[in-house]
C-alpha positions in Angstrom: -3.8 24.8 -8.3 -6.8 24.2 -6.0 -6.5 21.9 -3.5 -10.1 20.1 -3.3 -11.9 18.0 -6.2 -15.5 17.4 -6.2 -17.1 14.4 -4.2 -18.6 13.4 -7.2 -15.4 12.9 -9.3 -13.5 11.0 -6.3 -12.5 7.2 -6.7 -15.1 5.0 -5.9 -12.4 2.8 -3.8 -12.8 5.5 -1.0 -16.3 4.8 -0.1 -17.1 8.0 0.8 -20.6 9.7 0.8 -21.0 11.2 -3.0 -23.4 14.1 -2.1 -22.7 15.2 1.3 -20.6 18.3 0.0 -19.9 19.4 -3.1 -16.0 19.2 -2.7 -13.8 17.3 -1.0 -9.6 17.1 0.0 -7.5 16.1 -2.9 -4.4 14.1 -3.0 -1.4 15.7 -3.1 1.5 14.6 -5.6 2.8 11.6 -4.0 4.3 8.0 -4.4 0.4 6.5 -5.0 -1.5 6.3 -7.5 -4.3 8.9 -8.2 -6.3 6.2 -5.8 -4.3 7.3 -2.8 -6.9 8.6 -0.2 -5.6 12.1 1.7 -5.3 11.5 5.3 -8.0 14.2 5.9 -10.4 12.0 4.1 -9.4 8.8 5.7 -9.4 10.5 9.3 -13.0 12.7 8.9 -14.8 10.4 6.4 -12.9 7.0 6.3 -12.5 6.5 10.0 -15.0 9.2 11.8 -12.0 10.2 14.6 -12.2 13.7 12.7 -15.7 15.6 11.9 -14.5 18.6 10.4 -11.2 19.9 8.4 -10.2 22.0 11.4 -10.0 19.3 13.6 -8.3 17.1 11.4 -5.6 19.9 11.1 -5.2 20.1 14.9 -4.4 16.3 15.1 -1.7 16.5 12.5 -0.7 19.9 13.9 0.0 18.0 17.2 2.2 15.2 15.2 -1.0 12.2 16.7 -0.9 10.7 12.9 2.0 8.4 12.2 1.9 6.5 8.6 4.9 4.5 7.8 6.7 5.5 10.5 6.5 9.0 10.1 4.0 12.0 11.5 1.5 13.3 9.1 1.5 17.0 8.8 0.1 17.5 5.3 -4.1 17.2 5.0 -3.6 16.3 1.4 -0.7 13.2 2.1 -1.8 10.3 0.2 -2.2 6.7 2.0 -2.4 3.6 0.2 -2.3 0.1 0.2 -0.1 -1.4 2.3 0.7 1.8 4.7 0.9 1.5 8.4 -1.1 4.3 9.9 -0.5 4.4 14.1 -2.6 6.5 16.2 -0.4 6.4 19.3 -2.8 8.0 21.7 -5.3 5.9 21.1 -3.3 2.8 21.0 -4.6 2.0 17.6 -2.5 0.7 14.2 -4.2 -0.1 10.8 -2.6 -1.5 7.4 -4.8 -0.3 4.3 -5.8 -3.0 2.1 -8.1 -3.8 -0.7 -11.1 -5.6 -0.3 -12.7 -8.0 -2.8 -14.5 -5.1 -4.5 -11.2 -3.0 -4.9 -12.4 -0.5 -2.5 -9.6 0.7 0.1 -10.2 -0.6 3.8 -8.5 -0.3 6.8 -7.7 -3.2 9.0 -6.7 -3.1 12.7 -3.7 -4.9 13.5 -1.0 -5.0 16.6 1.5 -2.7 17.8 4.3 -5.6 17.2 2.6 -5.8 13.3 2.8 -1.9 12.9 6.7 -2.1 13.1 7.2 -3.6 9.7 5.8 -2.2 6.2 5.4 -4.3 3.0 6.6 -2.7 -0.5 7.1 -3.2 -3.9 10.2 -3.3 -5.5 9.9 -0.9 -8.6 13.1 -1.0 -10.1 16.8 -1.0 -9.4 19.9 0.8 -10.4 23.6 1.0 -9.5 25.1 3.6 -7.5 28.4 5.9 -6.6 30.6 2.9 -5.5 29.0 -0.2 -7.5 26.3 -0.2 -4.7 22.5 -1.4 -5.7 19.9 1.3 -4.7 16.3 -0.6 -4.9 13.5 2.1 -6.1 10.4 1.2 -3.9 6.8 1.5 -5.3 6.1 3.7 -2.5 8.8 6.4 -3.2 11.4 5.6 -0.7 14.8 4.3 -2.0 17.0 1.5 0.2 20.7 0.2 -0.6 21.1 -3.2 -0.6 22.6 -6.1 -3.1 21.8 -7.5 -6.1 19.7 -10.8 -4.9 16.8 -8.3 -4.7 15.2 -8.0 -8.1 12.2 -5.2 -9.7 7.9 -6.9 -8.8 10.1 -8.7 -5.6 8.2 -7.3 -2.1 10.4 -6.6 1.0 9.4 -5.9 4.7 11.1 -3.0 5.6 11.4 -2.2 9.9 9.8 1.1 10.7 11.3 1.3 14.0 13.7 4.3 14.6 16.7 2.1 15.8 16.6 0.1 12.7 14.4 2.4 9.9 13.8 1.2 6.6 16.3 -2.0 7.3 14.9 -5.4 5.1 13.8 -8.4 7.3 12.0 -10.2 4.5 11.9 -10.7 1.0 9.3 -12.2 -1.1 10.1 -12.7 -4.5 8.3 -12.7 -7.9 8.3 -16.5 -9.0 5.9 -19.2 -9.7 4.9 -21.0 -6.3 4.5 -17.9 -4.2 1.7 -15.9 -3.2 0.7 -12.1 -4.4 -2.2 -9.7 -3.9 -3.9 -7.7 -7.0 -4.1 -4.3 -6.5 -5.5 -3.5 -9.6 -7.7 -4.7 -12.4 -10.8 -6.8 -12.0 -9.2 -9.1 -10.1 -8.1 -6.3 -7.2 -8.3 -7.9 -3.9 -7.7 -11.5 -4.7 -4.8 -13.6 -3.2 -3.4 -15.7 -5.5 -0.7 -18.4 -5.9 1.5 -17.6 -9.0 1.2 -20.4 -11.7 2.5 -19.2 -14.5 4.4 -16.1 -16.1 4.5 -15.4 -19.3 7.1 -13.0 -20.7 5.9 -10.3 -23.8 7.9 -8.1 -25.7 8.3 -4.7 -25.8 6.5 -2.5 -23.7 3.6 -5.1 -23.3 2.7 -6.1 -19.1 3.8 -9.5 -18.6 1.2 -11.9 -17.8 0.8 -13.8 -14.7 -1.3 -16.8 -14.0 -2.8 -17.3 -10.4 -4.7 -19.7 -8.7 -7.2 -18.1 -5.8 -6.7 -19.1 -2.8 -9.8 -18.5 -1.7 -12.7 -19.4 -4.3 -9.8 -22.0 -6.3 -10.6 -20.6 -9.6 -7.5 -20.1 -12.1 -7.4 -16.0 -13.6 -5.2 -14.0 -15.3 -3.5 -10.7 -14.3 -0.7 -8.2 -15.5 2.2 -8.0 -13.3 2.0 -4.3 -12.7 -1.1 -5.2 -10.9 0.8 -7.6 -8.5 2.2 -7.3 -5.6 4.2 -10.1 -3.4 2.5 -11.4 -0.1 4.2 -14.0 1.0 6.1 -17.7 0.0 3.9 -21.2 0.4 1.5 -18.8 2.6 0.5 -15.0 2.6 2.1 -13.5 5.1 0.1 -10.8 5.8 -2.0 -13.7 7.8 1.3 -13.8 10.4 0.4 -10.1 10.9 -3.2 -10.6 11.7 -4.6 -9.5 8.8 -7.9 -11.5 6.9 -6.6 -11.5 3.3 
């Protein structure tokens, strides 16, 4: 299978020149959706830290790009919303977010803010010994307890000494704050005012008040990513939501 795709077919969220060349690096299978941006595209086209694929491969072979606490080695590795990217040699740290148009944007953050990552719980299972395993949206699994539920968010430590330890928890419930990561309301941050449970395979409807515009809107729970309780915790991490 080819490692490239035509630029004209890339997601608009990448915000890259569609006609600069015919092909571009294709995202490798991974924890994010097909909207995820390959780290090679992030380095070269999005941030301008490299000019060619040869330079990208040299940067990655030097283990110079750290994604969620682990060196990125594959140029096709996908990066998505709430991923933490660090370049230690430049003392630069970034969090990937969505803007109001649903585009992927890189927000520079402090070194302290880069020691944690916000994750959505996809589901949970009981494993050997009666322990609870949380299956996270970006592919990782961690052992926890029954206080955490699917659709909640947890803040994980990325530090080597305390890797994947839960340092905070934002439940999926009315009154708490969420960012919308899909659909026509992508990028909005709002407070949940109602959760309407539906039967069968139909997604639950979630009603929120937009914290910026003050308007009320509906979305589905698949698009809701909890980011705080009374206030958006992302502001505490140096991000303008």
